[in-house]
Backbone as CSV, one residue per row, in Angstrom:
resi,resn,N_x,N_y,N_z,CA_x,CA_y,CA_z,C_x,C_y,C_z
1,MET,3.010,-1.246,-5.528,4.397,-2.070,-4.904,4.811,-2.644,-5.902
2,THR,6.178,-2.845,-6.218,6.834,-3.859,-6.811,7.048,-5.220,-6.117
3,GLU,7.256,-6.296,-6.612,7.292,-7.819,-5.968,8.553,-7.415,-4.791
4,GLN,9.506,-6.753,-5.101,10.544,-6.489,-4.153,10.092,-5.687,-3.004
5,GLU,9.271,-4.670,-3.231,8.700,-3.858,-2.153,7.763,-4.793,-1.256
6,LEU,7.167,-5.614,-1.888,6.094,-6.431,-1.201,7.095,-7.413,-0.176
7,ALA,8.113,-8.014,-1.049,8.967,-8.942,-0.078,9.544,-8.112,0.951
8,SER,9.858,-6.922,0.703,10.586,-6.124,1.879,9.611,-5.734,2.984
9,ARG,8.233,-5.551,2.482,7.330,-5.172,3.413,7.243,-6.531,4.369
10,ASP,6.923,-7.560,3.613,6.661,-8.662,4.575,7.825,-9.321,5.370
11,GLN,8.968,-8.869,4.931,10.165,-9.100,6.010,10.212,-8.080,7.142
12,HIS,9.785,-6.911,6.712,9.806,-5.758,8.070,8.729,-6.392,9.134
13,PHE,7.612,-6.716,8.907,6.840,-7.290,9.702,7.243,-8.487,10.558
14,SER,7.871,-9.446,9.670,8.121,-10.556,10.262,9.370,-10.399,11.353
15,ASN,9.967,-9.193,11.189,11.114,-8.846,11.947,10.738,-8.248,13.421
16,TYR,9.583,-7.391,13.092,9.386,-6.552,14.574,8.068,-7.114,15.320
17,LEU,7.038,-7.798,14.645,5.992,-8.170,15.378,6.014,-9.280,16.468
18,PRO,6.955,-10.236,16.080,7.246,-11.236,17.147,7.703,-10.549,18.384
19,ALA,8.575,-9.506,18.316,9.132,-8.997,19.622,8.237,-8.149,20.215
20,ILE,7.367,-7.284,19.559,6.221,-6.817,20.300,5.210,-7.641,20.767
21,ARG,4.929,-8.860,20.377,3.949,-9.495,20.932,4.644,-10.519,22.109
22,GLU,5.864,-10.705,22.060,6.544,-11.245,23.125,6.600,-10.252,24.268
23,ILE,7.132,-9.114,23.958,7.144,-7.918,25.169,5.766,-7.866,25.900
24,ALA,4.541,-7.692,24.970,3.183,-7.748,25.583,2.770,-8.767,26.453
25,ARG,2.965,-10.102,25.889,2.835,-11.237,26.494,3.604,-11.229,27.923
26,SER,4.900,-10.852,27.859,5.561,-10.959,29.219,5.076,-9.967,30.206
27,GLN,4.331,-8.877,29.805,3.672,-7.958,30.801,2.411,-8.314,31.064
28,GLY,1.976,-9.467,30.571,0.510,-9.768,30.979,-0.732,-9.760,30.020
29,ASP,-0.208,-9.097,29.012,-1.392,-8.801,27.942,-1.796,-10.057,27.345
30,GLU,-3.034,-10.106,26.818,-3.565,-11.166,26.225,-3.453,-11.045,24.777
31,VAL,-2.543,-11.931,24.281,-2.011,-12.003,22.890,-2.811,-12.782,21.892
32,PRO,-3.566,-12.683,21.281,-4.226,-13.638,20.275,-3.126,-14.290,19.458
33,SER,-3.554,-15.511,19.366,-2.803,-16.598,18.410,-2.897,-16.011,17.038
34,TRP,-1.879,-16.394,16.169,-1.751,-16.058,14.696,-3.002,-16.859,14.138
35,GLU,-3.459,-17.953,14.502,-4.591,-18.694,13.950,-5.695,-17.898,14.324
36,THR,-5.935,-17.407,15.426,-7.086,-16.778,15.935,-7.324,-15.578,15.059
37,ILE,-6.231,-14.617,14.755,-6.058,-13.418,14.042,-6.697,-13.718,12.490
38,GLU,-6.335,-14.823,12.185,-6.501,-15.227,10.759,-8.127,-15.619,10.745
39,ASN,-8.521,-16.362,11.544,-9.766,-16.763,11.645,-10.767,-15.789,11.565
40,ASN,-10.414,-14.673,12.687,-11.330,-13.484,12.697,-11.289,-12.713,11.618
41,ARG,-10.000,-12.547,10.656,-10.067,-11.891,9.408,-11.151,-12.380,8.235
42,LYS,-11.158,-13.761,8.303,-11.862,-14.502,7.261,-13.255,-14.502,7.584
43,ARG,-13.656,-14.519,8.871,-15.024,-14.169,9.505,-15.605,-12.690,9.043
44,PHE,-14.661,-11.555,9.484,-15.042,-10.329,9.352,-15.344,-10.269,7.506
45,LEU,-14.295,-10.690,6.816,-14.651,-10.361,5.303,-15.684,-11.218,4.599
46,GLN,-16.317,-12.048,5.431,-17.334,-12.798,4.927,-18.538,-11.824,4.279
47,ALA,-18.423,-10.640,4.914,-19.594,-9.627,4.459,-19.191,-8.879,3.432
48,LEU,-17.879,-9.208,2.721,-17.598,-8.406,1.477,-17.982,-9.075,0.468
49,PRO,-18.769,-8.404,-0.456,-19.230,-9.228,-1.625,-18.075,-9.840,-2.543
50,GLU,-18.246,-10.960,-3.049,-17.408,-11.611,-4.024,-16.852,-10.855,-5.054
51,SER,-15.636,-10.682,-5.449,-14.964,-9.994,-6.484,-15.047,-8.454,-6.212
52,SER,-15.526,-8.145,-5.147,-15.500,-6.603,-4.934,-14.086,-5.804,-4.254
53,ASP,-13.915,-4.715,-4.921,-12.778,-3.906,-4.242,-13.207,-3.441,-2.866
54,LEU,-12.100,-3.184,-2.102,-11.982,-2.742,-0.894,-11.518,-1.300,-0.470
55,LEU,-12.403,-0.592,0.222,-11.644,0.583,0.721,-11.090,0.486,2.331
56,ILE,-10.049,0.871,2.541,-9.608,1.199,3.864,-9.473,2.311,4.334
57,PHE,-10.151,2.792,5.296,-10.033,4.160,5.996,-8.848,4.201,7.031
58,ALA,-7.907,5.167,6.697,-6.828,5.287,7.560,-6.625,6.655,8.192
59,TYR,-6.368,6.618,9.427,-6.372,7.803,10.291,-4.938,7.900,10.775
60,GLY,-4.372,7.086,11.012,-3.138,7.369,11.529,-1.748,6.866,10.938
61,SER,-0.916,6.182,11.276,0.475,6.077,10.547,0.086,5.407,9.087
62,LEU,-1.302,4.686,8.956,-1.331,4.054,7.689,-1.664,5.087,6.479
63,MET,-1.887,6.368,6.961,-1.892,7.410,5.885,-0.630,7.775,5.193
64,TRP,0.434,7.874,6.149,1.655,7.999,5.424,2.440,7.116,5.400
65,LYS,2.314,5.805,5.781,3.178,4.705,5.669,2.253,3.394,5.536
66,PRO,1.577,3.484,4.460,0.459,2.478,4.481,1.049,0.978,4.147
67,LEU,2.111,0.987,3.192,2.793,-0.436,3.095,1.683,-1.275,2.494
68,LEU,0.840,-0.827,1.836,-0.404,-1.479,0.838,0.017,-1.437,-0.538
69,HIS,-0.674,-2.341,-1.174,-0.645,-2.390,-2.699,-2.201,-2.083,-2.830
70,TYR,-2.233,-0.537,-3.430,-3.581,-0.013,-3.532,-3.435,0.698,-4.881
71,SER,-4.640,0.795,-5.490,-4.765,1.362,-6.768,-5.048,3.009,-6.844
72,ASN,-5.903,3.302,-5.847,-6.077,4.807,-5.682,-6.360,4.984,-4.192
73,GLN,-6.153,6.423,-4.061,-6.342,6.887,-2.481,-7.198,8.102,-2.563
74,TYR,-7.948,8.340,-1.623,-9.142,9.518,-1.679,-9.022,10.273,-0.389
75,HIS,-9.236,11.455,-0.227,-9.424,12.212,0.783,-10.853,11.879,1.477
76,ALA,-11.157,11.674,2.781,-12.416,11.370,3.236,-12.696,11.715,4.566
77,MET,-13.951,11.825,4.894,-14.199,12.155,6.211,-15.190,10.958,6.974
78,LEU,-15.101,10.802,8.211,-15.575,9.737,8.785,-16.340,10.274,9.990
79,ASP,-17.567,10.226,10.025,-18.748,10.884,11.090,-18.696,9.651,12.164
80,GLY,-18.838,10.032,13.411,-19.127,9.203,14.388,-17.912,8.700,15.086
81,PHE,-16.525,9.111,14.651,-15.584,8.631,15.190,-14.359,9.591,15.112
82,ARG,-13.471,9.590,16.220,-12.523,10.485,16.021,-11.049,9.838,16.704
83,ARG,-9.842,10.700,16.205,-8.613,10.148,16.667,-8.670,10.504,18.477
84,HIS,-8.095,9.487,18.842,-8.160,9.740,20.342,-6.933,9.030,20.997
85,PHE,-6.276,9.495,21.877,-5.132,9.003,22.472,-5.697,8.277,23.645
86,CYS,-6.179,6.931,23.442,-6.928,6.342,24.286,-6.496,4.854,24.737
87,LEU,-5.184,4.368,24.205,-4.572,3.164,24.208,-3.399,3.074,25.215
88,ASP,-3.546,2.552,26.657,-2.305,2.442,27.513,-1.483,1.630,26.796
89,MET,-0.061,2.058,26.853,1.011,1.500,26.236,2.246,1.231,27.303
90,PRO,2.195,0.121,28.226,3.143,-0.033,28.958,4.557,-0.771,28.286
91,PHE,4.775,-0.790,27.115,5.615,-1.272,26.096,5.636,-0.600,24.795
92,PHE,6.410,-0.892,24.144,6.679,-0.129,22.780,7.149,1.099,22.822
93,ARG,6.172,1.813,23.188,6.856,3.633,23.535,6.501,3.994,24.811
94,GLY,6.243,2.831,25.716,6.124,3.199,27.114,6.758,2.036,27.958
95,SER,6.694,1.912,29.098,7.259,1.080,30.101,6.225,0.952,31.240
96,PRO,6.172,-0.337,32.232,5.299,-0.206,33.074,5.330,0.701,34.164
97,GLU,6.684,1.226,34.188,6.619,2.603,35.097,6.121,3.911,34.541
98,LYS,6.428,4.009,33.436,6.034,5.141,32.757,5.247,4.737,31.378
99,PRO,3.996,4.224,31.354,3.239,4.044,30.208,2.925,5.102,29.553
100,GLY,2.883,4.737,28.238,2.602,5.805,27.346,1.177,5.653,26.574
101,LEU,0.847,6.628,25.565,-0.395,6.386,25.108,-0.463,6.283,23.437
102,MET,-1.264,5.382,22.821,-1.307,5.353,21.570,-2.635,5.858,20.978
103,MET,-2.448,6.144,19.620,-3.826,6.721,19.222,-4.631,5.689,18.655
104,ALA,-6.113,5.819,18.647,-6.910,4.919,18.172,-8.132,5.734,17.705
105,LEU,-8.838,5.095,16.988,-10.357,5.598,16.345,-11.356,5.114,17.493
106,ASP,-11.899,6.187,18.181,-12.864,6.030,19.303,-14.040,6.688,18.691
107,THR,-15.226,6.397,19.422,-16.505,6.870,19.126,-16.745,8.129,19.226
108,GLY,-17.684,9.050,18.606,-17.853,10.410,18.810,-17.054,11.351,17.909
109,GLY,-17.792,12.250,17.654,-17.055,13.230,16.759,-16.900,12.879,15.126
110,HIS,-15.871,13.407,14.698,-15.623,13.055,13.195,-14.175,12.862,13.032
111,CYS,-13.672,12.288,11.973,-12.264,12.106,11.598,-12.153,12.197,10.205
112,GLU,-11.018,13.191,9.920,-10.569,13.395,8.462,-9.284,12.392,8.205
113,GLY,-9.334,11.756,7.000,-8.361,11.015,6.810,-8.350,10.540,5.252
114,LEU,-7.863,9.080,5.046,-7.753,8.808,3.520,-8.142,7.424,3.364
115,CYS,-8.843,7.213,2.459,-9.274,5.960,2.095,-8.114,5.572,0.844
116,PHE,-7.702,4.150,1.079,-7.088,3.397,0.146,-7.784,2.308,-0.699
117,ARG,-7.909,2.255,-1.869,-8.643,1.285,-2.713,-7.974,0.155,-3.023
118,ILE,-8.485,-1.131,-2.390,-7.594,-2.287,-2.793,-8.422,-2.945,-3.891
119,PRO,-7.687,-3.263,-5.117,-8.607,-4.057,-6.014,-8.961,-5.489,-5.365
120,ALA,-10.091,-6.069,-5.996,-10.440,-7.251,-5.841,-9.280,-8.455,-5.636
121,LYS,-8.241,-8.310,-6.802,-7.497,-9.361,-6.741,-6.366,-9.376,-5.683
122,TRP,-6.511,-8.172,-5.041,-5.387,-7.969,-4.071,-5.835,-8.192,-2.651
123,VAL,-7.236,-8.153,-2.300,-7.759,-8.127,-0.946,-7.264,-9.259,-0.232
124,GLU,-7.055,-10.535,-0.491,-6.898,-11.510,0.238,-5.486,-11.129,0.802
125,ARG,-4.337,-10.697,0.170,-3.130,-10.847,0.468,-2.984,-9.373,1.419
126,GLU,-3.415,-8.356,1.050,-3.325,-7.076,1.626,-4.133,-7.181,3.073
127,THR,-5.322,-7.773,3.044,-6.061,-7.788,4.462,-5.215,-8.736,5.290
128,GLN,-4.554,-9.845,4.794,-3.652,-10.623,5.571,-2.481,-9.911,6.264
129,VAL,-2.147,-9.012,5.516,-0.812,-8.045,5.997,-1.627,-6.821,7.229
130,LEU,-2.835,-6.361,6.799,-3.366,-5.532,7.732,-3.853,-6.134,9.220
131,TRP,-4.298,-7.340,8.914,-4.738,-7.965,10.360,-3.428,-8.120,11.103
132,LYS,-2.225,-8.518,10.470,-1.024,-8.838,11.322,-0.494,-7.466,11.916
133,ARG,-1.005,-6.414,11.187,-0.260,-5.047,11.497,-1.212,-4.427,12.588
134,GLU,-2.463,-4.687,12.615,-3.456,-3.867,13.338,-3.824,-4.692,14.632
135,CYS,-3.944,-6.166,14.372,-4.596,-7.124,15.224,-3.692,-7.859,15.752
136,CYS,-2.483,-7.616,15.951,-1.436,-8.480,16.257,-1.465,-8.359,18.023
137,LEU,-2.130,-7.469,18.604,-2.287,-7.413,20.013,-3.770,-7.492,20.199
138,ASP,-4.397,-7.019,21.216,-5.884,-6.840,21.280,-6.599,-5.452,21.544
139,GLY,-5.836,-4.588,21.096,-6.183,-3.124,21.389,-7.215,-2.630,20.064
140,TYR,-7.167,-3.155,18.902,-7.944,-2.580,17.686,-8.808,-3.874,17.312
141,HIS,-10.089,-3.655,16.717,-10.734,-4.417,15.877,-11.365,-3.982,14.684
142,PRO,-11.724,-4.629,13.575,-12.031,-4.101,12.388,-13.632,-3.608,12.593
143,GLU,-14.091,-2.757,11.673,-15.289,-2.252,11.582,-15.716,-1.562,10.194
144,TRP,-16.822,-2.184,9.865,-17.509,-1.557,8.391,-17.877,-0.143,8.715
145,VAL,-17.251,0.772,7.845,-17.813,2.337,8.140,-18.048,2.672,6.789
146,VAL,-18.821,3.984,6.792,-19.300,4.503,5.522,-18.701,6.134,5.412
147,PRO,-17.608,6.131,5.182,-16.964,7.615,4.861,-17.354,8.442,3.773
148,LYS,-17.299,9.880,3.865,-17.661,10.611,2.781,-16.509,10.850,2.133
149,ILE,-16.467,10.468,0.569,-15.301,10.889,-0.120,-15.360,12.065,-0.786
150,ALA,-14.193,12.717,-0.843,-14.137,14.114,-1.234,-14.829,14.272,-2.721
151,PRO,-15.601,15.046,-3.005,-16.415,15.323,-4.190,-15.574,15.112,-5.575
152,GLU,-14.365,15.732,-5.427,-13.556,15.877,-6.796,-13.099,14.384,-6.948
153,MET,-13.248,13.519,-6.178,-12.893,11.978,-6.527,-14.081,11.301,-7.340
154,SER,-14.031,11.746,-8.555,-15.336,11.342,-9.357,-15.488,9.810,-9.676
155,ASP,-14.198,9.353,-9.719,-14.076,7.786,-10.191,-14.442,6.814,-8.966
156,ILE,-14.921,7.298,-7.756,-15.196,6.160,-6.621,-16.559,5.954,-6.812
157,ASP,-16.761,4.545,-6.668,-18.237,4.019,-6.682,-18.640,3.846,-5.031
158,GLU,-19.662,4.396,-4.802,-20.323,4.593,-3.488,-20.407,3.375,-2.833
159,GLN,-20.678,2.278,-3.555,-20.961,0.993,-3.190,-19.797,0.339,-2.582
160,ILE,-18.732,0.635,-2.929,-17.437,-0.011,-2.483,-17.519,-0.142,-1.112
161,PRO,-17.381,-1.154,-0.242,-17.307,-1.545,0.946,-16.101,-0.718,1.430
162,CYS,-16.372,-0.172,2.781,-14.973,0.359,3.483,-14.790,-0.040,4.783
163,MET,-13.626,-0.470,5.141,-13.393,-0.973,6.631,-12.517,-0.014,7.284
164,THR,-12.303,-0.124,8.409,-11.274,0.564,9.256,-10.838,-0.227,10.500
165,PHE,-10.046,0.082,11.276,-9.710,-0.545,12.694,-10.022,0.845,13.841
166,VAL,-10.578,0.200,14.500,-11.138,1.252,15.725,-10.726,0.574,17.013
167,ILE,-10.713,1.132,18.218,-10.415,0.674,19.405,-11.429,-0.245,19.899
168,ASN,-10.673,-1.306,20.626,-11.313,-2.272,21.125,-11.840,-2.022,22.706
169,SER,-12.891,-1.357,22.947,-13.393,-0.807,23.943,-13.400,-1.855,25.246
170,ASP,-13.313,-3.105,24.743,-13.220,-4.030,25.993,-11.809,-4.462,26.346
171,ALA,-10.769,-4.002,25.582,-9.375,-4.248,26.075,-9.202,-3.544,27.456
172,PRO,-8.316,-4.473,28.221,-7.937,-3.691,29.616,-6.998,-2.341,29.483
173,ARG,-6.438,-2.355,28.334,-5.675,-1.007,28.101,-6.384,0.190,27.543
174,TYR,-7.607,0.082,27.276,-8.505,1.076,26.588,-8.757,2.150,28.096
175,LEU,-8.374,3.325,27.656,-8.649,4.527,28.550,-9.576,5.592,27.850
176,ASN,-10.556,5.628,28.537,-11.525,6.705,27.600,-11.838,7.892,28.651
177,ASP,-11.139,7.854,29.630,-11.830,9.313,30.438,-10.403,9.837,30.947
178,LEU,-9.405,10.025,30.311,-8.272,10.680,30.736,-8.389,12.075,30.315
179,ASP,-7.984,13.113,31.332,-8.099,14.552,30.895,-6.833,14.839,30.064
180,LEU,-6.833,16.109,29.908,-5.983,16.634,28.772,-4.464,16.979,29.758
181,GLU,-4.545,16.838,30.957,-3.328,17.073,31.645,-2.678,16.004,31.593
182,ILE,-3.385,14.850,32.289,-2.747,13.381,32.365,-2.339,12.740,30.880
183,THR,-3.182,13.131,29.884,-2.670,12.844,28.354,-1.473,13.517,28.107
184,VAL,-1.324,14.803,28.421,0.101,15.520,27.974,1.101,14.878,28.815
185,HIS,1.017,14.597,30.028,1.996,14.049,30.923,2.480,12.817,30.283
186,LYS,1.668,11.838,30.032,2.010,10.560,29.501,2.736,10.631,28.180
187,ILE,2.190,11.537,27.259,2.796,11.789,26.242,4.232,12.427,26.005
188,GLN,4.574,13.086,27.000,5.752,13.828,27.304,6.666,12.925,27.973
189,SER,6.388,12.104,28.966,7.356,11.262,29.679,7.326,9.900,29.452
190,ALA,6.681,9.275,28.577,6.831,7.995,28.533,8.043,7.493,27.502
191,GLN,8.621,6.588,27.867,9.710,5.996,26.990,9.806,4.312,27.140
192,GLY,9.972,3.746,26.052,9.980,2.375,25.768,11.067,1.647,24.848
193,GLN,10.803,0.444,24.725,11.897,-0.382,23.917,12.139,0.173,22.485
194,PHE,11.082,0.910,21.782,10.940,1.421,20.536,11.120,3.091,20.600
195,GLY,11.488,3.592,21.568,11.470,5.005,21.327,10.498,5.733,22.568
196,ASN,10.500,7.055,22.388,9.467,7.597,23.464,8.234,8.213,22.709
197,ASN,7.261,8.351,23.639,5.983,8.854,23.385,5.671,10.154,22.451
198,ARG,6.708,11.058,23.013,6.650,12.350,22.332,7.167,12.264,20.949
199,GLU,7.972,11.442,20.575,8.343,11.163,19.312,7.185,10.930,18.126
200,TYR,6.365,9.892,18.894,5.334,9.298,18.133,4.152,10.417,17.847
201,PHE,4.081,11.097,19.002,2.957,12.182,18.818,3.461,13.271,17.906
202,ASP,4.787,13.838,17.989,5.078,14.876,17.180,5.242,14.258,15.580
203,ASN,5.538,13.158,15.346,5.580,12.539,14.131,4.090,12.621,13.446
204,THR,3.302,11.995,14.234,1.881,12.033,13.988,1.202,13.542,13.430
205,LEU,1.238,14.284,14.468,0.876,15.735,14.129,1.620,16.301,12.981
206,GLN,2.968,16.122,12.877,3.580,16.740,11.346,2.962,16.056,10.379
207,HIS,2.629,14.920,10.191,2.365,14.049,9.084,0.773,14.729,8.798
208,LEU,-0.023,14.874,9.821,-1.253,15.267,9.738,-1.376,16.582,8.889
209,ARG,-0.617,17.327,9.526,-0.247,18.963,9.123,0.060,19.048,7.773
210,GLU,1.033,18.131,7.369,1.363,17.906,5.716,0.208,17.541,4.881
211,LEU,-0.615,16.886,5.345,-1.746,16.403,4.411,-3.028,17.333,4.578
212,ASN,-2.887,18.485,5.273,-3.636,19.668,5.571,-4.698,19.316,6.422
213,ILE,-4.579,18.189,7.269,-5.483,17.719,8.380,-5.359,18.368,9.875
214,LEU,-6.144,19.255,10.194,-5.960,19.771,11.753,-6.982,19.077,12.456
215,ASP,-6.378,18.390,13.357,-7.241,17.376,14.213,-7.239,17.966,15.628
216,PRO,-8.410,18.406,15.918,-8.714,19.102,17.223,-8.161,18.647,18.441
217,GLU,-8.160,17.282,18.693,-7.685,16.715,19.889,-5.934,16.705,19.869
218,LEU,-5.473,16.499,18.751,-3.977,16.646,18.543,-3.523,18.173,18.730
219,GLU,-4.295,19.168,18.155,-3.790,20.322,18.198,-3.989,20.919,19.580
220,ASN,-5.177,20.492,20.432,-5.238,20.743,21.803,-3.884,20.342,22.763
221,ILE,-3.579,19.057,22.453,-2.445,18.439,23.008,-1.247,19.251,22.685
222,GLN,-0.983,19.626,21.394,0.036,20.405,21.092,0.099,21.777,21.787
223,GLN,-1.071,22.455,21.973,-1.026,23.817,22.655,-0.903,23.819,24.058
224,GLU,-1.233,22.638,24.723,-0.815,22.407,26.139,0.736,22.109,26.541
225,LEU,1.061,21.344,25.506,2.503,20.967,25.602,3.483,22.460,25.477
226,THR,3.096,23.254,24.441,3.730,24.454,24.332,3.528,25.342,25.345
227,ARG,2.152,25.544,26.044,1.924,26.232,27.095,2.690,25.856,28.380
228,GLN,3.228,24.724,28.304,4.009,24.004,29.466,5.516,24.305,29.093
229,GLY,5.711,24.513,28.158,7.041,24.795,27.824,7.851,23.652,27.425
230,LEU,7.093,22.452,26.962,7.473,21.050,26.657,7.822,20.941,25.099
């Protein structure tokens, strides 16, 4: 990314993150302070060796809209986690009357995605941006993971630490037991300040398919939407 693109990115987050946090706070969500978010970032990254590059495993919008300064990207598979529409969203793309669902990385199964390589000299700045983007509310938290990088990516050093953001299972908005019918209903009907939930789902599915990733859960949801004529 050029300096102009970096400045535009920073402005983008400055414009919309405060609004999201205020909406969440007004609806009773526990919103961590920026100081807490930054302290959590520093504490988590203490495990990263000094002068080490960092891999970021992306599974959702981070794949097609990373807004990251990275040097390489790799196709990867992560075992033990799966994409899951499991985060209740009574704002953003939902409302208290018709809450929607956001996608997260939840335990179980496997997940195909991308890894972005952040050179050591960019890690500090880029992780600051990532924490603001992913941890501005209480739905996600960082975790160290070990994805399998596609074998044709021969320049990757397997020792490069990799992190991702997974569902915070302690968050009040975590929903881990929704059946397919309820999931489809929420995705189809929810509407919020930033658009409707169906647009979010359709956009996610389209981008995954463009990357030749067929996700079982999302494909099942699409089949059910089609069956219902929605």
